[in-house]
N, CA and C atoms as a LAMMPS dump frame, in Angstrom:
ITEM: TIMESTEP
0
ITEM: NUMBER OF ATOMS
375
ITEM: BOX BOUNDS ff ff ff
-5.0000000000000000e+02 5.0000000000000000e+02
-5.0000000000000000e+02 5.0000000000000000e+02
-5.0000000000000000e+02 5.0000000000000000e+02
ITEM: ATOMS id mol type element x y z
1 1 1 N 444.399 -332.228 418.868
2 1 2 C 445.336 -333.098 418.958
3 1 3 C 444.425 -334.874 419.02
4 2 1 N 445.381 -335.142 419.111
5 2 2 C 444.693 -337.083 418.851
6 2 3 C 444.114 -337.114 419.962
7 3 1 N 443.082 -338.206 420.781
8 3 2 C 442.65 -337.715 422.344
9 3 3 C 443.24 -336.78 423.049
10 4 1 N 442.613 -335.691 422.685
11 4 2 C 442.308 -334.552 423.378
12 4 3 C 441.351 -334.346 424.06
13 5 1 N 440.429 -335.171 423.198
14 5 2 C 438.873 -335.566 424.279
15 5 3 C 438.395 -336.75 424.735
16 6 1 N 437.677 -336.846 425.858
17 6 2 C 437.825 -337.935 426.871
18 6 3 C 435.893 -338.503 426.972
19 7 1 N 435.883 -338.599 426.552
20 7 2 C 434.327 -339.052 427.561
21 7 3 C 433.571 -340.7 427.69
22 8 1 N 433.26 -339.845 429.024
23 8 2 C 433.104 -341.512 430.176
24 8 3 C 431.368 -341.287 430.129
25 9 1 N 431.774 -342.355 429.762
26 9 2 C 430.49 -343.167 430.418
27 9 3 C 428.953 -344.185 430.2
28 10 1 N 428.396 -343.807 430.643
29 10 2 C 427.395 -344.86 432.139
30 10 3 C 425.795 -345.015 431.266
31 11 1 N 425.623 -346.594 430.893
32 11 2 C 424.17 -347.085 430.06
33 11 3 C 423.496 -346.635 431.637
34 12 1 N 422.198 -346.946 431.583
35 12 2 C 421.05 -346.891 432.649
36 12 3 C 420.266 -347.917 432.17
37 13 1 N 419.823 -348.568 433.077
38 13 2 C 418.388 -349.473 432.948
39 13 3 C 418.157 -349.424 433.474
40 14 1 N 416.553 -349.105 432.904
41 14 2 C 415.448 -349.425 434.133
42 14 3 C 415.631 -350.342 435.199
43 15 1 N 414.684 -350.605 436.197
44 15 2 C 415.04 -351.2 437.414
45 15 3 C 413.597 -350.871 438.767
46 16 1 N 412.784 -352.233 438.813
47 16 2 C 411.577 -351.045 439.966
48 16 3 C 413.006 -351.086 440.719
49 17 1 N 413.809 -351.538 441.617
50 17 2 C 414.162 -351.276 442.887
51 17 3 C 415.537 -351.081 442.83
52 18 1 N 415.857 -349.989 441.807
53 18 2 C 416.97 -349.684 441.556
54 18 3 C 416.984 -348.109 442.62
55 19 1 N 417.8 -347.661 442.733
56 19 2 C 418.349 -346.372 443.608
57 19 3 C 418.802 -345.338 442.368
58 20 1 N 418.888 -345.044 441.526
59 20 2 C 419.191 -344.368 440.208
60 20 3 C 421.147 -344.125 440.528
61 21 1 N 421.581 -344.873 441.787
62 21 2 C 423.342 -344.64 441.824
63 21 3 C 423.64 -343.39 443.012
64 22 1 N 421.811 -342.242 443.439
65 22 2 C 421.819 -341.88 444.223
66 22 3 C 422.859 -340.058 443.543
67 23 1 N 422.707 -340.515 442.464
68 23 2 C 422.981 -339.605 441.237
69 23 3 C 422.515 -338.595 440.7
70 24 1 N 421.414 -339.468 440.683
71 24 2 C 420.548 -338.443 440.026
72 24 3 C 418.752 -337.932 440.198
73 25 1 N 418.869 -338.094 441.68
74 25 2 C 417.756 -337.341 443.213
75 25 3 C 417.951 -336.2 443.228
76 26 1 N 419.215 -335.327 442.773
77 26 2 C 419.016 -334.044 443.383
78 26 3 C 418.673 -333.588 441.652
79 27 1 N 418.615 -334.045 441.236
80 27 2 C 418.025 -333.48 439.411
81 27 3 C 416.623 -334.057 439.467
82 28 1 N 415.64 -334.398 439.878
83 28 2 C 414.281 -334.484 439.379
84 28 3 C 413.57 -333.262 440.194
85 29 1 N 413.633 -333.229 441.273
86 29 2 C 412.759 -331.736 441.72
87 29 3 C 412.807 -330.971 440.306
88 30 1 N 413.577 -330.137 440.621
89 30 2 C 414.583 -329.218 439.261
90 30 3 C 414.07 -329.852 438.266
91 31 1 N 413.689 -330.524 437.596
92 31 2 C 412.7 -330.921 436.56
93 31 3 C 412.285 -330.036 435.787
94 32 1 N 410.819 -330.166 436.693
95 32 2 C 410.17 -329.505 436.993
96 32 3 C 409.933 -328.185 436.11
97 33 1 N 410.566 -328.023 436.461
98 33 2 C 410.949 -326.057 436.033
99 33 3 C 411.509 -326.239 434.097
100 34 1 N 412.095 -327.097 433.937
101 34 2 C 412.176 -327.017 431.782
102 34 3 C 410.92 -327.753 431.96
103 35 1 N 410.085 -326.389 431.34
104 35 2 C 409.166 -326.335 430.371
105 35 3 C 408.817 -326.282 429.182
106 36 1 N 409.536 -325.831 429.085
107 36 2 C 410.697 -325.477 426.735
108 36 3 C 411.102 -325.365 426.561
109 37 1 N 411.887 -325.646 425.281
110 37 2 C 413.09 -325.689 424.736
111 37 3 C 414.021 -324.296 425.776
112 38 1 N 414.652 -324.14 426.458
113 38 2 C 415.309 -322.615 426.749
114 38 3 C 415.756 -322.597 427.83
115 39 1 N 414.34 -323.164 427.945
116 39 2 C 413.646 -322.917 429.872
117 39 3 C 415.663 -323.477 430.104
118 40 1 N 415.441 -322.92 431.562
119 40 2 C 416.635 -323.603 432.495
120 40 3 C 416.273 -323.592 433.725
121 41 1 N 417.364 -324.233 434.785
122 41 2 C 416.513 -324.105 436.249
123 41 3 C 417.929 -324.467 436.702
124 42 1 N 418.422 -324.355 438.26
125 42 2 C 419.941 -324.259 438.558
126 42 3 C 419.407 -325.666 439.807
127 43 1 N 420.606 -326.584 440.617
128 43 2 C 420.53 -327.54 441.319
129 43 3 C 421.292 -327.065 442.788
130 44 1 N 420.713 -327.515 443.708
131 44 2 C 420.899 -327.892 444.589
132 44 3 C 422.863 -328.535 445.037
133 45 1 N 423.43 -328.452 446.499
134 45 2 C 424.908 -329.722 446.24
135 45 3 C 424.707 -330.517 445.452
136 46 1 N 425.123 -330.394 444.14
137 46 2 C 425.821 -332.078 443.865
138 46 3 C 427.017 -333.182 443.911
139 47 1 N 426.584 -333.868 444.145
140 47 2 C 428.365 -335.193 445.203
141 47 3 C 427.894 -335.887 443.635
142 48 1 N 429.295 -335.49 443.19
143 48 2 C 429.658 -336.834 442.255
144 48 3 C 430.423 -338.58 443.055
145 49 1 N 430.163 -338.312 443.793
146 49 2 C 430.741 -338.902 444.66
147 49 3 C 430.489 -340.445 444.448
148 50 1 N 429.193 -341.372 443.959
149 50 2 C 428.141 -342.187 443.51
150 50 3 C 428.522 -343.255 442.485
151 51 1 N 429.278 -342.334 442.028
152 51 2 C 429.741 -342.076 440.438
153 51 3 C 430.848 -341.983 440.442
154 52 1 N 431.936 -341.296 440.677
155 52 2 C 433.216 -341.634 441.194
156 52 3 C 433.34 -343.42 441.365
157 53 1 N 432.718 -342.772 442.284
158 53 2 C 432.931 -345.102 442.963
159 53 3 C 432.798 -345.478 441.729
160 54 1 N 432.145 -345.512 441.844
161 54 2 C 430.862 -346.974 439.878
162 54 3 C 432.335 -346.292 438.619
163 55 1 N 432.637 -345.803 438.883
164 55 2 C 433.382 -345.796 437.666
165 55 3 C 434.551 -345.744 437.508
166 56 1 N 435.172 -346.311 439.606
167 56 2 C 436.559 -347.183 439.462
168 56 3 C 437.022 -347.893 440.38
169 57 1 N 435.284 -348.62 440.08
170 57 2 C 434.765 -350.627 440.553
171 57 3 C 434.671 -351.677 439.345
172 58 1 N 434.379 -350.422 438.645
173 58 2 C 433.58 -351.131 437.453
174 58 3 C 434.989 -351.777 435.709
175 59 1 N 434.403 -352.251 435.356
176 59 2 C 436.045 -352.49 434.225
177 59 3 C 435.496 -351.076 433.186
178 60 1 N 435.552 -351.112 432.14
179 60 2 C 434.777 -350.56 431.273
180 60 3 C 435.485 -350.364 430.454
181 61 1 N 435.126 -350.361 428.241
182 61 2 C 435.699 -350.785 427.639
183 61 3 C 436.331 -348.96 426.895
184 62 1 N 436.701 -350.144 426.208
185 62 2 C 437.133 -348.655 425.427
186 62 3 C 437.463 -348.343 424.31
187 63 1 N 437.841 -347.597 423.222
188 63 2 C 437.87 -347.057 421.886
189 63 3 C 437.336 -346.325 421.542
190 64 1 N 437.736 -346.092 419.882
191 64 2 C 438.217 -344.893 419.513
192 64 3 C 437.509 -344.254 418.783
193 65 1 N 437.242 -343.251 418.969
194 65 2 C 435.878 -342.325 417.639
195 65 3 C 435.998 -340.761 417.367
196 66 1 N 434.689 -341.143 417.295
197 66 2 C 434.579 -339.523 416.464
198 66 3 C 432.86 -338.477 417.227
199 67 1 N 433.433 -337.721 417.593
200 67 2 C 431.799 -337.218 418.471
201 67 3 C 430.274 -337.227 417.361
202 68 1 N 429.05 -337.799 416.857
203 68 2 C 428.384 -337.578 416.604
204 68 3 C 427.677 -336.463 415.962
205 69 1 N 428.081 -334.916 416.488
206 69 2 C 427.349 -334.216 416.083
207 69 3 C 428.572 -333.053 415.418
208 70 1 N 428.169 -331.828 415.408
209 70 2 C 428.791 -330.859 415.154
210 70 3 C 429.721 -330.86 415.776
211 71 1 N 431.544 -330.476 415.585
212 71 2 C 432.028 -330.899 414.994
213 71 3 C 432.409 -331.5 414.624
214 72 1 N 431.98 -332.651 415.193
215 72 2 C 432.075 -334.168 414.543
216 72 3 C 433.63 -334.151 414.803
217 73 1 N 434.194 -334.568 415.851
218 73 2 C 435.815 -334.325 415.956
219 73 3 C 435.917 -336.201 416.102
220 74 1 N 437.417 -336.426 415.391
221 74 2 C 437.984 -337.202 415.702
222 74 3 C 438.828 -337.479 416.422
223 75 1 N 438.884 -338.704 416.344
224 75 2 C 440.249 -339.442 417.863
225 75 3 C 439.604 -339.391 419.223
226 76 1 N 438.715 -339.003 419.789
227 76 2 C 437.921 -338.811 420.585
228 76 3 C 437.82 -340.631 421.443
229 77 1 N 438.428 -340.34 422.99
230 77 2 C 438.512 -341.963 423.69
231 77 3 C 437.262 -341.424 424.584
232 78 1 N 436.513 -343.146 424.225
233 78 2 C 436.042 -343.627 424.69
234 78 3 C 435.683 -344.232 425.405
235 79 1 N 435.331 -343.978 427.185
236 79 2 C 435.747 -344.909 427.686
237 79 3 C 434.076 -345.385 428.655
238 80 1 N 433.946 -346.69 428.368
239 80 2 C 432.054 -346.812 428.803
240 80 3 C 432.07 -347.858 429.49
241 81 1 N 431.959 -348.119 430.77
242 81 2 C 430.76 -348.641 431.47
243 81 3 C 430.386 -350.355 431.659
244 82 1 N 431.175 -351.71 431.604
245 82 2 C 430.191 -352.673 430.727
246 82 3 C 428.996 -353.465 432.036
247 83 1 N 428.659 -352.034 432.956
248 83 2 C 427.852 -352.78 434.484
249 83 3 C 426.99 -351.127 433.778
250 84 1 N 425.501 -351.997 434.408
251 84 2 C 424.463 -350.407 433.544
252 84 3 C 424.122 -350.377 435.409
253 85 1 N 423.7 -348.701 434.909
254 85 2 C 423.392 -347.956 436.329
255 85 3 C 421.952 -348.185 436.292
256 86 1 N 421.285 -348.709 438.245
257 86 2 C 419.946 -348.298 437.502
258 86 3 C 418.961 -346.82 437.818
259 87 1 N 417.644 -347.291 436.997
260 87 2 C 417.297 -345.774 437.167
261 87 3 C 415.911 -346.149 437.469
262 88 1 N 414.884 -346.029 438.242
263 88 2 C 413.78 -345.938 438.691
264 88 3 C 412.622 -345.346 437.521
265 89 1 N 411.283 -346.102 437.022
266 89 2 C 411.177 -345.468 435.89
267 89 3 C 410.09 -344.654 436.066
268 90 1 N 410.036 -343.837 437.476
269 90 2 C 409.652 -342.975 438.006
270 90 3 C 411.23 -341.669 437.324
271 91 1 N 411.957 -342.144 437.899
272 91 2 C 412.817 -341.155 438.017
273 91 3 C 413.109 -340.983 435.512
274 92 1 N 412.709 -342.393 435.204
275 92 2 C 413.166 -342.164 433.94
276 92 3 C 412.137 -340.941 432.61
277 93 1 N 410.925 -341.789 433.578
278 93 2 C 410.006 -340.902 432.886
279 93 3 C 410.11 -338.882 433.464
280 94 1 N 410.646 -338.761 434.205
281 94 2 C 410.76 -337.685 435.032
282 94 3 C 412.05 -337.199 432.744
283 95 1 N 413.286 -337.564 433.001
284 95 2 C 414.028 -337.085 432.044
285 95 3 C 413.868 -337.042 431.124
286 96 1 N 413.038 -338.5 430.601
287 96 2 C 412.198 -338.192 429.352
288 96 3 C 411.167 -337.07 429.214
289 97 1 N 411.455 -337.077 429.621
290 97 2 C 409.832 -335.36 429.4
291 97 3 C 410.576 -334.381 429.616
292 98 1 N 411.595 -334.417 429.629
293 98 2 C 412.78 -333.814 429.806
294 98 3 C 413.461 -333.71 428.052
295 99 1 N 413.851 -334.247 427.677
296 99 2 C 415.262 -334.972 427.386
297 99 3 C 414.179 -335.387 425.332
298 100 1 N 413.274 -335.867 425.557
299 100 2 C 412.886 -336.227 424.906
300 100 3 C 413.339 -338.25 424.35
301 101 1 N 413.615 -338.219 423.025
302 101 2 C 414.245 -338.858 422.523
303 101 3 C 415.674 -338.136 422.162
304 102 1 N 416.48 -339.355 422.361
305 102 2 C 418.187 -338.554 422.674
306 102 3 C 418.91 -339.704 422.435
307 103 1 N 418.629 -340.473 421.263
308 103 2 C 419.938 -340.702 420.396
309 103 3 C 420.445 -341.53 419.695
310 104 1 N 420.986 -342.465 419.224
311 104 2 C 421.101 -342.742 417.357
312 104 3 C 420.021 -343.636 417.717
313 105 1 N 419.638 -343.519 416.692
314 105 2 C 419.132 -345.044 415.861
315 105 3 C 420.418 -345.969 415.691
316 106 1 N 419.016 -346.825 416.37
317 106 2 C 419.965 -348.614 416.333
318 106 3 C 420.407 -348.416 414.699
319 107 1 N 422.059 -349.012 414.266
320 107 2 C 422.328 -349.314 412.988
321 107 3 C 422.567 -350.999 412.597
322 108 1 N 421.955 -351.292 411.455
323 108 2 C 422.338 -352.262 411.211
324 108 3 C 423.924 -353.415 411.072
325 109 1 N 424.178 -354.611 411.131
326 109 2 C 425.235 -355.195 411.999
327 109 3 C 426.288 -354.345 409.832
328 110 1 N 428.311 -353.908 410.421
329 110 2 C 428.709 -353.434 409.572
330 110 3 C 428.507 -354.291 408.062
331 111 1 N 428.634 -353.592 406.893
332 111 2 C 428.73 -354.727 405.749
333 111 3 C 427.132 -354.304 405.098
334 112 1 N 425.821 -354.534 406.111
335 112 2 C 424.946 -353.82 405.647
336 112 3 C 424.268 -352.756 405.736
337 113 1 N 422.735 -352.291 404.319
338 113 2 C 422.536 -351.443 404.665
339 113 3 C 422.405 -350.831 406.233
340 114 1 N 422.785 -349.281 405.141
341 114 2 C 421.674 -348.44 407.021
342 114 3 C 420.247 -348.038 407.484
343 115 1 N 419.896 -348.412 408.344
344 115 2 C 417.91 -348.864 407.953
345 115 3 C 417.554 -347.89 407.778
346 116 1 N 418.541 -345.987 408.064
347 116 2 C 417.777 -344.829 406.845
348 116 3 C 417.801 -345.456 406.379
349 117 1 N 418.377 -345.56 405.255
350 117 2 C 417.756 -345.94 403.843
351 117 3 C 416.939 -347.262 403.634
352 118 1 N 416.894 -348.889 403.642
353 118 2 C 416.483 -349.655 404.224
354 118 3 C 414.93 -348.666 404.396
355 119 1 N 414.721 -347.513 405.416
356 119 2 C 412.514 -347.542 405.812
357 119 3 C 413.138 -346.522 404.753
358 120 1 N 413.815 -345.298 404.318
359 120 2 C 413.204 -344.517 402.319
360 120 3 C 413.057 -344.995 402.062
361 121 1 N 413.311 -346.93 401.169
362 121 2 C 413.169 -347.249 400.325
363 121 3 C 411.612 -348.607 400.434
364 122 1 N 411.289 -348.246 401.732
365 122 2 C 410.183 -348.279 402.153
366 122 3 C 408.922 -347.245 402.418
367 123 1 N 409.673 -346.029 401.715
368 123 2 C 408.279 -345.035 401.921
369 123 3 C 407.564 -345.133 399.933
370 124 1 N 406.626 -345.161 399.652
371 124 2 C 405.451 -344.76 399.268
372 124 3 C 406.391 -344.025 398.047
373 125 1 N 406.099 -344.517 396.761
374 125 2 C 406.963 -343.331 395.825
375 125 3 C 406.15 -342.414 394.595
């Protein structure tokens, strides 16, 4: 069914004065227990009141697209906050140590060659 999946997204920005919106703090300590793929841990109680308040008070960009991983469902509604959430450098590094690189590569402007194609064309033959 079209529109049956919603993605609510916020982007983080590294900030020396960032508070992590108090959302990430309870997750920082348990991260140290995740030392290899397929390991897991538990957290204490998580409060979503700060993140709920954030999404209730900022403007959102809306678009319809598809998931970027299989099954690549289309008709997904994306709501993206127009304001960054602050994250401290320490918290960023803690999450990066577990998540590694977890993003799509930057794409060229519409109509230009895909960056992967451009890079592949520069490989020695």
